[in-house]
PATISE-706113 format. One record per residue (C-alpha): residue number from 1; x, y, z; residue in three letters. Coordinates in pm, 1 decimal. Example, Ala and Ser with C-alpha at 12.3 -4.5 7.8 and 13.67 -1.06 7.14 Angstrom:
BEGIN
<1,<1230.0,-450.0,780.0>,"ALA">,
<2,<1367.0,-106.0,714.0>,"SER">,
//
This chain:
BEGIN
<1,<-4602.3,2968.5,4648.5>,"MET">,
<2,<-4306.0,2731.6,4590.5>,"GLU">,
<3,<-4292.2,2419.9,4812.4>,"PRO">,
<4,<-4020.4,2426.3,5076.0>,"GLN">,
<5,<-3786.4,2129.9,5114.4>,"LEU">,
<6,<-3737.6,1989.1,5461.2>,"SER">,
<7,<-3380.5,2010.7,5600.2>,"PRO">,
<8,<-3347.4,1631.0,5563.5>,"GLN">,
<9,<-3466.8,1635.7,5199.7>,"SER">,
<10,<-3231.0,1919.2,5116.1>,"GLY">,
<11,<-2938.6,1734.6,5273.7>,"GLN">,
<12,<-3016.4,1416.5,5077.1>,"LYS">,
<13,<-3037.5,1620.0,4755.4>,"ALA">,
<14,<-2696.5,1774.0,4822.4>,"ARG">,
<15,<-2548.3,1428.9,4896.6>,"ILE">,
<16,<-2690.3,1289.9,4570.3>,"ARG">,
<17,<-2548.6,1585.9,4376.9>,"LEU">,
<18,<-2207.4,1540.4,4539.8>,"THR">,
<19,<-2208.4,1168.2,4457.2>,"ALA">,
<20,<-2298.5,1238.4,4092.8>,"LEU">,
<21,<-2024.7,1501.5,4060.7>,"ILE">,
<22,<-1768.4,1266.1,4215.4>,"ALA">,
<23,<-1868.6,986.3,3976.5>,"ALA">,
<24,<-1842.9,1226.1,3683.9>,"GLY">,
<25,<-1494.0,1334.5,3788.0>,"VAL">,
<26,<-1379.3,971.2,3810.4>,"VAL">,
<27,<-1518.5,888.6,3465.9>,"VAL">,
<28,<-1360.2,1201.7,3321.3>,"GLY">,
<29,<-1020.7,1122.1,3471.2>,"MET">,
<30,<-1031.0,769.4,3328.2>,"VAL">,
<31,<-1122.1,904.5,2983.7>,"GLY">,
<32,<-841.4,1161.5,2995.2>,"MET">,
<33,<-594.3,891.7,3096.2>,"ALA">,
<34,<-683.0,675.7,2794.4>,"TYR">,
<35,<-666.0,978.7,2563.2>,"ALA">,
<36,<-331.6,1090.6,2703.4>,"ALA">,
<37,<-157.8,758.2,2633.6>,"VAL">,
<38,<-151.6,780.0,2250.0>,"PRO">,
<39,<-55.4,1150.0,2260.0>,"LEU">,
<40,<231.2,1075.5,2496.4>,"TYR">,
<41,<345.4,785.3,2276.7>,"GLN">,
<42,<350.0,1009.1,1968.1>,"ILE">,
<43,<558.5,1269.5,2150.2>,"PHE">,
<44,<804.2,1005.6,2272.6>,"CYS">,
<45,<839.8,843.1,1930.2>,"GLN">,
<46,<922.7,1175.9,1766.7>,"VAL">,
<47,<1174.6,1286.7,2028.8>,"THR">,
<48,<1308.8,956.8,2160.9>,"GLY">,
<49,<1212.2,1080.7,2507.7>,"TYR">,
<50,<1227.4,820.1,2783.1>,"GLY">,
<51,<1410.6,571.0,2563.3>,"GLY">,
<52,<1131.3,543.3,2306.5>,"THR">,
<53,<1256.2,376.6,1989.1>,"THR">,
<54,<1217.3,488.1,1627.3>,"GLN">,
<55,<1046.2,322.7,1328.3>,"VAL">,
<56,<1214.6,275.3,990.2>,"ALA">,
<57,<1088.8,133.1,659.9>,"ALA">,
<58,<1420.9,-42.3,592.9>,"GLU">,
<59,<1773.7,-70.2,721.2>,"GLY">,
<60,<2050.9,171.7,617.0>,"PRO">,
<61,<2293.3,91.3,335.5>,"GLU">,
<62,<2587.4,193.5,549.7>,"GLU">,
<63,<2722.8,-43.2,815.3>,"ILE">,
<64,<2966.2,116.1,1056.9>,"GLY">,
<65,<3262.0,-23.8,1244.4>,"GLU">,
<66,<3127.9,42.9,1592.3>,"ARG">,
<67,<2994.7,-263.8,1774.5>,"VAL">,
<68,<2703.0,-253.9,2020.7>,"ILE">,
<69,<2543.9,-532.2,2223.5>,"THR">,
<70,<2163.0,-529.7,2245.8>,"VAL">,
<71,<2011.5,-707.9,2545.0>,"ARG">,
<72,<1645.7,-809.3,2572.2>,"PHE">,
<73,<1400.8,-782.6,2860.2>,"ASN">,
<74,<1036.6,-891.4,2897.4>,"ALA">,
<75,<773.1,-801.8,3158.5>,"ASP">,
<76,<395.8,-815.0,3196.0>,"THR">,
<77,<162.0,-591.0,3390.6>,"ALA">,
<78,<33.6,-736.9,3715.7>,"ARG">,
<79,<-305.1,-839.2,3573.6>,"ASP">,
<80,<-172.8,-998.1,3250.8>,"VAL">,
<81,<-154.8,-1375.7,3294.4>,"ARG">,
<82,<68.3,-1443.9,2997.8>,"TRP">,
<83,<409.6,-1607.4,3004.3>,"ASN">,
<84,<637.8,-1370.9,2813.7>,"PHE">,
<85,<1014.3,-1393.4,2762.8>,"ARG">,
<86,<1292.9,-1320.2,2511.5>,"PRO">,
<87,<1433.3,-1623.1,2328.1>,"GLN">,
<88,<1784.9,-1479.8,2332.4>,"GLN">,
<89,<1962.8,-1287.3,2605.9>,"ARG">,
<90,<2163.5,-1058.1,2377.5>,"ALA">,
<91,<2277.7,-990.6,2019.4>,"ILE">,
<92,<2603.7,-817.9,1930.6>,"THR">,
<93,<2603.9,-628.4,1600.0>,"LEU">,
<94,<2765.4,-340.5,1414.7>,"ARG">,
<95,<2579.8,-11.3,1386.5>,"VAL">,
<96,<2363.6,-11.9,1074.0>,"GLY">,
<97,<2350.8,-391.3,1068.3>,"GLU">,
<98,<2004.2,-548.0,1050.8>,"HIS">,
<99,<1916.0,-800.8,1324.3>,"ALA">,
<100,<1616.9,-1017.7,1414.5>,"LEU">,
<101,<1521.6,-1109.1,1772.4>,"ALA">,
<102,<1239.4,-1332.6,1892.9>,"LEU">,
<103,<1017.9,-1313.8,2197.3>,"TYR">,
<104,<784.4,-1591.2,2310.5>,"GLU">,
<105,<437.7,-1544.3,2460.1>,"ALA">,
<106,<189.0,-1803.8,2581.6>,"SER">,
<107,<-154.9,-1789.0,2738.7>,"ASN">,
<108,<-193.5,-2058.5,3005.7>,"PRO">,
<109,<-547.9,-1950.9,3097.8>,"THR">,
<110,<-884.4,-2074.4,2966.7>,"ASP">,
<111,<-977.1,-1728.8,2834.3>,"GLN">,
<112,<-883.0,-1531.8,2522.9>,"ARG">,
<113,<-662.4,-1237.3,2622.2>,"ILE">,
<114,<-565.4,-938.7,2407.1>,"VAL">,
<115,<-241.0,-760.5,2491.2>,"GLY">,
<116,<-50.2,-454.3,2378.4>,"SER">,
<117,<320.1,-401.2,2442.5>,"ALA">,
<118,<488.7,-78.8,2549.8>,"THR">,
<119,<859.7,-51.9,2483.7>,"PHE">,
<120,<1171.8,148.6,2550.7>,"ASN">,
<121,<1547.6,118.0,2554.9>,"VAL">,
<122,<1806.8,197.8,2818.2>,"THR">,
<123,<2007.0,409.8,2838.0>,"PRO">,
<124,<1721.2,639.4,2739.9>,"ALA">,
<125,<1946.9,866.7,2536.3>,"LYS">,
<126,<1998.1,580.5,2287.4>,"ALA">,
<127,<1628.4,569.6,2194.8>,"GLY">,
<128,<1664.5,820.6,1911.6>,"ILE">,
<129,<1915.3,586.6,1739.5>,"TYR">,
<130,<1738.6,253.2,1792.4>,"PHE">,
<131,<1518.1,173.0,1491.0>,"ASN">,
<132,<1259.3,-100.5,1443.2>,"LYS">,
<133,<1157.8,-216.2,1098.4>,"ILE">,
<134,<900.7,-475.5,1206.7>,"GLU">,
<135,<775.4,-547.0,1557.5>,"CYS">,
<136,<497.3,-735.3,1735.3>,"PHE">,
<137,<454.2,-419.8,1942.5>,"CYS">,
<138,<311.8,-231.1,1641.6>,"PHE">,
<139,<-24.4,-409.3,1679.1>,"THR">,
<140,<-236.3,-569.5,1950.7>,"GLU">,
<141,<-173.2,-939.4,2010.0>,"GLN">,
<142,<-456.5,-1184.1,2083.8>,"ALA">,
<143,<-383.1,-1524.3,2233.4>,"LEU">,
<144,<-642.8,-1798.5,2253.8>,"ALA">,
<145,<-653.4,-2026.5,2560.6>,"PRO">,
<146,<-337.0,-2235.2,2570.4>,"GLY">,
<147,<-186.1,-2066.6,2263.2>,"GLN">,
<148,<189.9,-2003.5,2229.8>,"ARG">,
<149,<343.8,-1773.5,1966.1>,"VAL">,
<150,<683.9,-1644.7,1857.1>,"ASP">,
<151,<697.0,-1265.9,1831.7>,"MET">,
<152,<971.1,-1117.0,1608.8>,"PRO">,
<153,<1130.9,-774.6,1622.2>,"VAL">,
<154,<1350.4,-656.4,1334.8>,"SER">,
<155,<1584.0,-368.5,1421.9>,"PHE">,
<156,<1911.9,-183.4,1371.4>,"PHE">,
<157,<2113.4,83.0,1550.5>,"VAL">,
<158,<2151.1,399.0,1343.1>,"ASP">,
<159,<2514.2,449.8,1230.9>,"PRO">,
<160,<2476.3,819.6,1320.5>,"ASP">,
<161,<2516.3,716.8,1683.0>,"ILE">,
<162,<2891.1,714.8,1615.6>,"ALA">,
<163,<2880.4,1090.2,1542.3>,"ASP">,
<164,<2708.3,1179.7,1871.2>,"ASP">,
<165,<2969.4,1241.1,2143.5>,"PRO">,
<166,<2696.0,1211.5,2406.2>,"ASN">,
<167,<2667.2,842.1,2311.6>,"LEU">,
<168,<3039.1,759.5,2314.4>,"ASP">,
<169,<3001.4,571.3,2643.7>,"ASP">,
<170,<2719.4,346.9,2518.8>,"VAL">,
<171,<2840.5,-7.5,2458.1>,"LYS">,
<172,<2520.2,-191.2,2551.3>,"THR">,
<173,<2152.6,-110.8,2484.5>,"ILE">,
<174,<1870.9,-295.5,2661.8>,"THR">,
<175,<1540.9,-331.9,2473.3>,"LEU">,
<176,<1247.4,-380.9,2711.3>,"SER">,
<177,<883.2,-470.6,2652.4>,"TYR">,
<178,<591.2,-474.4,2894.1>,"THR">,
<179,<257.5,-628.8,2793.5>,"PHE">,
<180,<-68.9,-475.4,2918.1>,"PHE">,
<181,<-414.7,-621.4,2872.3>,"GLU">,
<182,<-628.2,-432.9,2620.8>,"VAL">,
<183,<-968.6,-302.3,2727.1>,"VAL">,
<184,<-1228.6,-505.8,2541.2>,"GLY">,
<185,<-1078.1,-849.9,2582.9>,"SER">,
<186,<-1307.6,-1097.6,2755.0>,"GLN">,
<187,<-1133.7,-1095.3,3090.8>,"ASP">,
<188,<-1088.0,-716.6,3103.2>,"ASP">,
<189,<-1452.2,-653.0,3015.0>,"THR">,
<190,<-1554.2,-858.8,3318.4>,"ALA">,
<191,<-1325.6,-646.6,3535.0>,"LYS">,
<192,<-1480.3,-322.7,3407.4>,"VAL">,
<193,<-1831.1,-451.2,3482.3>,"ILE">,
<194,<-1724.8,-549.7,3834.5>,"ALA">,
<195,<-1568.1,-207.1,3898.4>,"VAL">,
<196,<-1879.8,-26.4,3773.9>,"ASN">,
<197,<-2104.2,-242.0,3993.0>,"LYS">,
<198,<-1891.7,-164.8,4298.5>,"THR">,
<199,<-1908.8,208.5,4222.8>,"ALA">,
<200,<-2288.5,195.1,4188.2>,"GLU">,
<201,<-2323.2,13.6,4519.5>,"GLN">,
<202,<-2102.4,271.7,4691.3>,"ALA">,
<203,<-2308.4,558.7,4546.3>,"ALA">,
<204,<-2632.1,397.0,4665.7>,"GLN">,
<205,<-2496.5,367.3,5020.0>,"LYS">,
<206,<-2406.0,736.8,5018.9>,"ILE">,
<207,<-2746.9,853.8,4896.7>,"THR">,
<208,<-2961.9,624.9,5112.5>,"ASN">,
//
């Protein structure tokens, strides 16, 4: 004859199961979020969606007559303690002309921090014509405590923009970067441990 669980034991078992399922859902959602980011970036880079820029091996041979001003913007996510700014406010160039802009980043903390930059241009419809040849945003950037670095971006505006009537009104393009801290840097690892500990404590309170 199988042993019968008391009502209290059965209720505790159901609570434990619910807590485990909830924890599993949270972990799964976090994993899906990290997996979705690179897929979304690939889609945006191919289509120019959302102002995502293009990548080119070299600049075009043709330089057009149309002139466009490129402005520069810099931001950091709330938890990134870097100082990050463009070294120039704007560059005016002809379409097809190669240009070099510099950003500056410094780490005023006493910890090594690894960052990765997302990027886009506005108006968003110009993204398909804005090409980068070299950019600090192509790789993760690690700054030691107190370190300051210059970060270059080499770019051009595709001359084909002049043949797109939908872009006739575009005289200025703003290039924006936002730095996020990369999971695995010293400071971020500490945050992950703290979050996991808090979740474990909450689960224990539910099951006890």
